[in-house]
N, C-alpha and C positions, 0 to 999 in steps of 0.2 A: 686564605687561599683554597685549602683544600675543598671548601664547600663551592668555590665558583668552578675548581677543575672537575668535581664531581657532576656539577651541573652540565658543563660542556661535553664532558665525555657521554653522559647519559643521552642528550640532546643528538649528539652525532650518531650514537647507537641505535637511537628511534629512526632516524633518518637511514641510516643502512639498511634497517629491515624492512624498509618501505612505508613506515606511519610516519604521521607528520604531527609535532606538537602543536596544542591547541592555543597558543599565545595569538592574543587579539579576537578570539570568539567568544562570544557570549555564553557566560555559564548559565546551567538551567536555574530559572527563575522559580524559587520555592514560594513564591507569593502568588495566591489567587488575586487576580484584578489589579495586579501591581499597575497596568497602564490605564486602567480606569475603562478601558473599552468594553466592558460589559453595559456602561451607562448608567450603572447602579452604585450605592455606595458599598454593599455587602463584598466582602466581610471587613469594610473598612467601618470603624467607629470612632466617637471622640467622646471624652469625658471632661468634667469640669463646668458643665452646663453650658451659659452663655460665655464663658472663657475660651470654646473653642466649638463654633459651629461649622459644618462642612456640608458642602454639596458638588454635586457632579455637574461641571459647566461644558459647555461646547465654545464658548468664548471667552476673552479675558477683558470683558467691558469695565472700562475705568481705568485699567493699566496705565501707569504713566509711560511705559514703553509698550506699544500696542503690537502684541504678538499673540498668535493663536496656542491652541496646546501643542506640545513639543511632539508628541507620540500621538499618530491617530487623530481622532475627532474629539477625544474628551480629556479633562485634566480635573484635578481635585481643588476646590477653592476653600480655604480654611480662613476663618474670619475670627480673630482674637478679640474679644471684647474689652477686654482691661489686662491691666498688670495684674499679677497674683502676688501673692506674699512670697511664693516660692514658684519659679519658672515651670516645675513640674506638677502644678495646681491644676492645670488642664494640659491636654495634648491629643493626640491622633494615633489611633493604633489599628494593625493589621494582624488579626489572629489566626490567619490562614497557616501559619508556618507550622512546620513539624516541630518535633523535639529537636533542641538542639542537642546534637549528638556529641558524646564524649571524644575530646581529642581532636575535633574537626575545626577548622579555622572557616569563618564565613565572611563575606562581604556584603555591607548594605550600602546601595547608592539610591540617589534619587536626585531628579530635576527639581530645582525651586526657582522661584522669581516672586519677588515682593511687587504688590500692586504700586507703591510709593514709596521712595527711600529704601531704607534698609531695615530689616527684620533678622531677628535671631531664632535660632531653633536649635533643639539639642536632640541628636541621635542616639537612641539607646534601645538595643536588644537587648531584653531582660527577662529575668524569671516573673511569669505573670501570677505573682501574690507576694505576699509579706515571707520574707524580706525581698524587696523588689530590685535584687542584685543586676547591676549592669555589666555588661561584656563589652568593652571597647568604648564606651558612649565618649561624645565629644559635641562641642557646640559649634556652629557656625553661623557667620552673618551673609545673608543672601540680598542680591542687589536687585535693580528692576529688569535686569536681563538674566534669561535662562541661563543656568548654570548647574553642572553637575556637581555634587558633593557626596564623598562616600567615606566608610571607615572599615577596617579589616579588623576583627576580633582577635583577640589571642585564642589559643586552643580551648574548647570546652573543658570544664571541670569532668573528673570521673563521675561517672553516673550521669550524665547529660545534664540537661535543664528541661523540666517537664511538670508544669504547664510551661510555654514561652509565648512572648510577645513581641513582635516588632513595634516600638513606641517612640512617638517624636513628641517633646515635650516644648510646647508652644507660648506659656504664659510670661513671655519676659515684657512685653509692651503691647498695646492694642494697635491691631493694624489689620491687613489682609494680605495673604500670599497663596500661590498657586504651587501644586505639587503635580509632578507626572514622571511616568518612566521609572517606577518606584521597583527596585531590584534586591533580592536577598538569595545568594547563592554560595555555593560552597567553594572555597579557595580564596586566592586573591585578586585583587581588582582586575578586571578585563573590561574593555569599551562595550556600550552595548550595539547592538543591532535593531534599528528600530524598523516598525512596520513602514512600507514604503507607500508614500502619498502619490496617487496617481491624477488627483485634480489640482486645478490651480488654487494657490492659497496665497495668504499674506497680501491682501489688496491695499494699495496706495493710489488714492486718497483710501484710508481706513474706513472700515464699514458705519456708515450713518454719520460721518463727520460731516460737519457743518463749516461754512466760511471758505470755500476752497477756491482759489483762484480760477478765473475765467479760462486762462489758457494752460490750465494743469494737464500733465502728461500722465496717462493711466498705467499703471504697473502691476506687478504680480510676480510670486514664485511658482514655475512651471511645475507640472508633474513630472516626476523622474524618467518616466518614459516616454514624454511627449516629444513630437518630432515636430508639430506645427500647433498653431492657436488659432481658434475661431473667435472673434470678438463680438458681441452684441450690446449696442448700445442706444439709449433712448429715454423719453421721458414718461413711459407707462410702463409700469411694472409687469402688468399681464402680458404684453407683447413680447418683452424681453426674458419673459421666464418661460413662455411658450415656443418661441421662435426656434428655428432649426435651418441647416443649410436648404433642405428642400423645401422649406415654407418660413421665408426670411422675415414676414411680417414687416418690411422695410427697416428693420434694426440691425441687421446683418452687417455691421460697421466694416468688418476686416476678415477675411478669410485666409486660412493657411499661411498666415504671417508666422516668421521664424523667430523675431523678437519677443520678449516677453515685456512688452510695452507698448502703448498704443497713444496716439497725437488725435483727438478729434481734429476734423478739416477745419471747423469753422470755431470761432470764439463762442464760448457758452453764454448762456443768458444770465442775467442777474436773478439772483433768489429762486433759483430752479433746482429742483431735485430731479437727479438723473439716474437711471438704472443702467447697470452694467453686468455682464456675464462672459466668462472666458471658458470654451470647451476645449480640452486637451485632446490632440488627435495623435496617435500613436502611428510610427513609421509603417511603411509597407512591410509584410504583405497584408497584415490585418486590417490596419488603419483605425483601430477602435477609437469612438470617441468618448470621451469621459465629461459629460456636462458638466457645469461649475455651479455654484449657488450665485443666486442675483444677488449684487451689492448694490449700495445707495450712498450718493453723497449729495450736499447742496452746495451751490456757489453762493458765493461772496455777494452781500445786498449792496445795492447801488451807493448807497449811503450808511454810515455807523451813527449811531447815537453817542453823544458827547455830553458830560455833565460839566456847567461851569464849575471853577474854583472859589467863585464868590457872587454873591448877589446882593444890591444895595437898593433902596429905594428912597424916595423924597421924603416919606414919612411911614408911619405904621399907626394903626389903630390901637394895638394893643401889644403886649410881649408875646402873647399866645398868638397872633396874627401878623408875624413878622415876614419879610419876604424870603427867609430861608427855606419855607414851607412849599416854595415855588419849584424847587429844583431835588427835593430829598423823597420824592414819590409817596408821602404822606398823603393819606386820602385814597389812593389807589389799590385797587386789586390786582388780581394777576391777570384780569382781563383788560387792564388800561381802564376801567370805570371807576368813577370817582363819586366819592360819598357827598353828603350835605352837610357835615360838620365842620363848622366856621373856624375851629382852631387848626383845620388843616388848610387854611386859606391864607392868603395876604390881602389885607385891606387897609387902605390909607387912612390918615385923620382925617376927621371932619373939618380941620381948618386949613389943610393943604389945597390951596388955589390950582397948583400946576402938577399934579402927581405922577411921578414917572418911577419906573423900574429899570434897573441896569444889570447886565451879567456880563461877567469877566470870564474868560478860558486861560488856560495857563500858558498858552501860546496862540498865534494867529492860524486860523483854519480856514479852508475853503468850504464855505457853508452852504448847505443844500436847502434845508427848509427848517420850519419851525412849528410845532405842533402847540396848539393853545387851549387849555381847557378854561374857561371863563368862570368869575365866581359864581359858586352853585350852591350858596345857603339854600334853605326850605323856602325862605320868602323872596327868592329871586325873581320869580315873575310878577310879585307886587311891588317890591322895593326897587328892584332893578340895580343892584351893586355892580353888577359886570360892566366891563370896559366896552365901550361901544366906537367911538372915534378915536383912532389913533395915530401916531406917527412913530414910524420905526427908522432908526439910524444906526450905522454902522462905523467902527472905529479901529484903527490899528494902536493908537496909543492913548487913547482914552480923553483926547483933547479936541482932536480935529474930526469932525463927524460928516457921514454922507447919507442921505436919507434913501430908504428904499424905495422905489417907484411903485406905485399901484396897489398899496396897502392902506386900507382907509378904515375899515370897520372889522370888528371881532363880531362874531354871532353871539347870541344870547344863549346862556346855559338852561337846562331844563328845569332845574330846582329840585331833582329827583334823584334818588340813589340810583347808581347804573349809569351816570353821564359819562359820554366818551367824548373826545375832543371834537369840535365841529369848525375850527378854524386852522386851517394850512398857508404858512407864509413861505413863499418861494423866495429864497435870497438869489437866484441866477447865479450861484457858485461864486459870489463874490468873496474875497478874503478879508477876515477881520479876526480881531482879539476880542472886541466888547461889542455887545447889542444893546440898544436902550430903547424902550418902549415908552412914549410918552403919551398920556391918555388926556384928551381934551374933553371929552364928555362920555358919560356912562347911560346904561338903560333905564334908568330911573331920574325923579327930580332930585335925588340928595346929592351933595357934593363929593360924598364918599364913593371910591370906586375900587375895585379889586381883582384879582385872577386867582384861580385853584393851583394850576399847574403848567409849567411850561418846558418843553423838551426840544432839544435840538440835535440837527444832523448834519453830519460833515460828509466829505469825501475824501477817502485815506490818502493825501498826498504825500504824507511823510514814510520814510521807510520804518518798518516795524519788524516784530519776531526775529530778533537777532539770535545769531548763532555763531560763536557760543553764546548760551543764555548770559543775560546781564548779570554779573556778580558770580559766574560761576569760575570753577578751576577746570582748566584742559587737560587731556589724556597725555599731551606732550607739548613740544616747542614747534610742531609742524601745524600750523593751526590755518584753516581757511575761513575766511568771514564769509558768513551768508544771512541774508534777510530777505524780507518780503518787500517787494518793488512797490515803491509810493505811485498811485494810479496818474498817469501822465507823465512819468518822468521818462526822459530820452536819453538821458546821461547821468551817471552816477559818479560823485565824489567821495572817496574814502579819506579820512582825516583821522590819523593813528599816532599815538605817541605814547611814552610812559610817564610823559610830564601832560598831567591833566588841563593845565593852563594853555598849551599848544594846541589841544584839541578845542577849547573853549574859544581861541581866538580864530582857530582854522588855519594856523601857520605850518601845521603839520599833515600837508597833503601827501598821501603814501600813493595814490593811484586813481585812476578813473576808468575802472573796467567797463566793458560792454553789457555785462549783464550783472545778476545780482550775486557774484560769487569774486572772491579776493583772496589768494593766498598772502596772508601777514608775512612780512620778510623780516629775517635777523631778530627772532625771539629769543630770548633768554631763559634759562632755569630759575624758578622763584621770582619771576616778574609780574609786575601789576601794569595792565596795559589798558588805556581808553581809546574809545573810537567813537564815530559817528559816521553817518551817511547822509551827505547832502543831495538830495535830489533835484535835479535841474532839467529845464525845459526852454528854451531862449523863445520860444513863440508864447508863452504864458505869462501872466502877469499875478505874482511875481515869477521871475524865471527860477527861484532857486526856493526851496524848502529845507530849511537848515534841521537835521535831525537831532533828536535827543542824544545823549552821549552815555554810552554804555561802557562796562568795564569787564574785563575778566583776569584772571591770574593763570600763568603757566604753573606746573608742580615743581616743587622742588628737586625730585628726583625723576631718571629713567631706570627701570629695572634691568640690569644687563643677566641677570639669572637669579628667580626667585624659588627655583628648585621644586615648582609645583607639576611641572610636567612629566617627571619621571615614575615609571612604574613598571611591573613586571610584564613586559611585552618586548618582542625583537625589536632592537634598535632605539627603545625607549629605557633600557635599564640606565640607571644612573652612571654606572661605570663605562657605559658605552659611549657617553658624551663627556664624562669627566675621567680622562685616562689615568689610571694609578700605576702601582708598580708590579701588577700581576704579570708573572712570568720573567720579570727582572728584579730578583729580592736582592739581588746581592748590592745593588745601586739604589733602589727605590722599595722602601718597606711599606708603602702606601696601599691599604684595600679600601675601596670606596663603596659604601653602600651596606645594607643589611641584606646579604646575598643579593638580589636584583632590585631591592627596593630602597627608597630614599628612608630618612628618619620620620616617623610621624609623632613620638612621644616628645621628643626635646626639640621644640620650634620656637621661632623668635617672633615669625609674622606668617599666617597662611596655615597650609596644612602639613608641609613638610620642610626637612631642612637636609642638608648633605652631611651624613656621617663619615669622618675620615678616620680611617683607624690606622695608628702610626705602630711601626715596630724598627727601631733603629738598632736591634741589637746586632744586626749585620751589616745594615746600610746605614749610610751617614746621614740622609736625610728620607723623609716620607713625603711624598707629593703628588698632586693630581692637576690634570692639565685640561682646559677644555679650548679645543681650537675652533674658531668661527669659521664657517665656510665663506661667508661675507664679511670680509674685514670691517669693524665698527668704526665710525667717525666719531671720535670723542671731543672734536673741537665744536661739533654741531650745538648750538644753544648754549656755547660758553660755560660748560660746567667747571666749577670750580673744585670738586671734590670727587674721589672715588671712595664709597663707603662700604664696607661689609662688616655684617655681626657675626662673632665666635663666640664660644665657650667650650669647657672642656666637660668632663664626663661629672656626673654626680659624687659629693663627696664620698670617700670611701672606696670608690670604684676602683681603684688603684693606678689611675692617672700618674705618670713620672712626668717631672718638671721638665720642659723642652721648649727654646724658642719657636716663633713662628714667623714665615715670611711669604712675600708675595712676589710676584714675576710677572710683568705686562711687556709683551712682545709685539712688535710692529710686523709688516708683512715681509720686511727686508731682513729678518732675523733679529734686529737689535731689541735690546731688552733691558728693561729698568727694574731694579731690584728695590725692594722696600722691606724691611726688618722690623718687626715688631718691638717696641723699646723695652716690655716687659721680658726679659729671658726666661721666667716661668710662665709664660702666657698659657700654656695648658691646662694649668690648674686654676684657671679663672672658671668660677662655676656658677655665673651669672652671665647672661647674654650683654655682651660688651660690644659696643660700635668702634671700629676700628677706621678712622677717616683719614684719609691720605690725599693732602693738595694735589691738584692734577699738575700742578708746576713742578712738584718733585719728581715727576715722572719723566725728567729731561733727558734728551738724547735720542728718543723714540719718536716716529712718526705717529703722532696721536690722532691723525685723520684717517688711518689705517692699522687699526689695532686688530692683531691676528690672534692672540691667545692670551689668556690669564691663569695662572698657576699659583696654587696654595699649597705651602710646605711647612714640616715640621722638622727642625733640626738647624744645621748650618750649613747653609748653601754653600757649593765649591769644597767644603771640607772633604777630608778624607778618612776620618775616625769615627766610628760608630760610637754613641754614646749609651746605647743601652736603653733608652726611654722608650715605653709602650704605652698605649693608652688611645683613647679615641677624642678627637678634636671636631666639634660640630661648626658648620658654616652656613649661614642664612642671609639672604636679601644683600646681594652684590648689585649695587647701583651707582649711578654717575649723577651729577646735580649740583646744586647750589642750594645749602641750608637758608631758611629764613632766620635773617639773625635779627634779633632785637638792637637797638641802637645803645651805645654806652653813654647814656646821660650823665651828666654832672649838677646833680640837682634835678629841679623840675624839667621834665622833658619840653624842649621849646616847641612852642604853638600848640601845646596841648590844652584843651578847653576843659578837661577833665580835672576835678579835684581829687587829687590822691589816686590818680591812673597807676602809678607803679606801687602803691601800697606801701611806701617806706616810711609812711606814719606809724606803721605796726598796728593798725587798728582798721576798722571798716569806714572810716570817716566819708562823708559823702555818698555811701552806698545803702542801699536798704533793699530788702526783699519782701514779696506780698506771697499769699498762698501758703500750702504747706511747705516752705522752704527755711532753710537757715544758712547764715553764712558767718564767716571767720577769718580773720588775717593770721596766715600760716607762715612758718620759716621754711617748710620743706614738702612739696617741692617749690621752686621759682626758676625763672628763666633769666632774670635779670634782678641784682639788688638782693636783698635779704628776705623779703616778703612777697608772698602771694597771696590772693584770694581763694578759699575753699567754700564751694557753693555745694549745698545738698538739697535737692528735691526728695521728698519723702513719699510721693504719692501720684500715681497717673490718675488724672480725671478727665472727666468730658471734652474739656477743651483745653489744646496745651499752653494757651495763653492763661489758663487760672492759676498759675504759679509763675514766678519770674525775679529776676535779679535787674535792678534799676539804677541809673545814675539820673538825678532829677534837676531840675532848676535851670534848663539852658533856653537859649532862644536861638532859631534857625532863621537866618536874617535873608530877606528877599533879594534874590539875584545872587545869592553865595552859592556855592557847593562845597560839601563836607565828605570828609571819609570818617568812618569809625571803624577802629580796628583793634584787636585784641589777641595775645597769645593765650590759647587755651589748651587743655588736654584733659581726658577722662580719666578718672581714677583707677578704673576697671573695665576693660572691655571698650565698647563705643557709648557715646552718650549724644542724644540728640537735642538741639534747641534751634530756637527762632531769634535771630539778631535783628532787632527792629529800632532804628531812630523814628520816633513817632510825636505826634501831637500828645502833650502830657493831658489831656482829657477828653473826654467824648467831642467828636467820633473817634478819636485815636487814629487818625490818618496815619500810614506807613509813608516812609522816605527811602525807598530801596532796601525794604526789609529781605531776608534771605534764611533759607534753614541750612544748616550744617550738621555734619556728623563727626562728634570729634572721636579722636583714636588716643591711644596712651602714650602719643608723643606730642611735645608742643609743637604747635603750627600757628601762625598767625592768620586770622580770618578778617577780612575787610569786607565793608558794605560801603558803598557810593551812595549818597543822597539825589545826587543829580542836582540841577540848579534848582533853588526853591524859589516857587512862583510867587508866594506872599509870606510876608514874616508870620513865624509859627512860633507862639509864645502862649502857654508854658510848652516846652519841649523836653522830652525824655529820651534817654539811651536806655533800650529795655531788652532783656533776654527771656524771652517766653521758654520755660522749662519742664513744663508737666507732661511731656511724652511719655514719660517712663521714669520711676525712683531711680536714684544713682548721684554720683557724686563727680564734680568737677573743678577745675582749677582757671583761675584768669591772672593773667600778670600782663604788665606793660600796656594796659588798656589806654586808647588815645582818640581824641576827637578833634579834628582840625581841618582847617579850611583846604580846599583844592586838591592837595597832593601831601605825598609823605615829605616830611621836612629833612 
């Protein structure tokens, strides 16, 4: 309490003498080129050879989340080539920092962004020589979006540190990440003050993106001083680049507009590249114009290629000249030119009197056209194996056929390498699932005929590109479904349910929105949901294109307070939000925070926790209360539990035994009291989850929660116990945990042998690559056993090592779910969950990548409707992203939906 009193007194004194404290102001950055705005690497270096390659870049090409440099025009791109034996075997360093002066506290902060997925990094201000002593080092896991990460060092040792280096260890796993706005400054953390951007940035559509809808709206982030925007738009780069208000060159599309968005007046052309530029114009009186860069995008094609799922023929000349070669691209180069190798083509048997070849798609499509590469052996001009006179028929069911009019003859191939297709068949946008080519004569006298390659194009009438992405987990229970509209659709039918069978039979129609967006109603935490979009147009035949079934999961929890936002800045001190007993010591002995900061050493999740220092020598309780400016609705999403993690101080720290409690109050002042069952909870030295059923908070309005209190002692008592110590609190959240079923014997409907591992061994399971497995008794989420899987090496491809359960059949027309509870042994573990064909070409059915954490979570993949029977089929986990260990329990493979 004296520390805070001293701070408040000092701050008041500073204000009284006309000075202002520097809270919220950026400390002097002691790093040269910390924002990379010099456009060069110096003084940044890397070590570890290919383990860490660095370059200064102006754009983040290839990033899963398309963002530009965070500060100014440049950022650092770091490519980690492989996982090292130790994560410190490769790294990035800045050696421009001065000596670490004795007794001084420093902060190291950097904005980071993974190109794809998640990546780990270790912050280490260190002595730049053996021994490489670190000062406050800490590991972080970055995501695909820019976020700032920071550490604050302890006071530097007597004598200081010389030589010193700012080091980032990176060799956890291969991948690419970006770094920007790196700062090293004296004192505790303060937010950065970035260079102002005066030009337009962050274009949408993104730079050079393809397949843009023809009705796309253009958008951008305006410069901070911009008052209006001038938009230039056209199909000629030179014109868009050179045009101005005084010389518009026919491409000044909008002048002086206030919105940072522009909708072209006409529908854009198919397969056309457009160029655009936005000039930012300041307000009067100067009205300075800041010309923007020229961006480009290309619109969608009229039709898209589609590969059949099966091809059959009346006969084949040999095993190496089978009809499968007609759709696999064999024999074609990057320019779609075919070779003269016979094994890359199909040829009928000599005894076949009526040769034909038939193609099947996974569903019916509105077909645009077919490209045909005729048989192209080197003897083609002499022998004439190519098909000449043909009949082409279409079918929805493979039994009833309709002939395509006007197609009588295929052009003969050249018989030379570099042959391009020379026959195009127009289907007139007919809808079909099957196409059959019957050949009545060839280009030569022999009865055998053949083809080299056939390619199909279709009109994209089905809804596609779902958001949330298929198989993903959403951020919360307020979910807006979005999709890319099928061409020609005039209405959209949203079918959605937690029961997959209701989506399959279209019995769960949730709405018919006018556009391609729909707010999903009444979602719950830890829910599995299935949805499809049926695109409709009463004037077309057929009138409905029934969409694929997609799925997503809602999260288990919503964070109420993760204690990450607090820092030493006015109004962000942890004690200013969690109000303690400062000034009321007789009734409340709590002091929250380490002076003005949260706890950064003892943390359950993330970077910080809340330290509650309790002193019940004079007060009966020590408590801290957070009051929410806007009351929280704890009924939304139907959460079942309130969860928080706590622990006492380290052993031998002097913590006294005391009970702990929690109070939840609503807006009317009604309170619900929960007391932890362990009367000596403050002696707990490991992080412990305290889970309270929401139903136990009876008597209050859970739709209007106003405050939460954590306390040490006996609430309502008058006797001080004399207990003192520190309680750490982290990760306060509400939600519904995903629970494993409580099976008695084998799990009902589970098609996996030993999916619960209760045989005590690995029966039915195997690994390949540099991986091992074993059945273990600890940890497990159900029963006595779980599976422990270890990957020992990161290799070139993540699929080069894996866990498998083999010997399955995916039956045509059925849908399956594959699920398993999994957790990483330490930190995170990345894997690819893949139901697949058990032999080449190893087609995937709903595969998805997940990043496991140290807590049990159920991960689920939906196969969708199986278009044709798959045998052999395998449930595979690809695990060669990085060395590590993970656990599996309650693995299930079952039809349609959760049993």
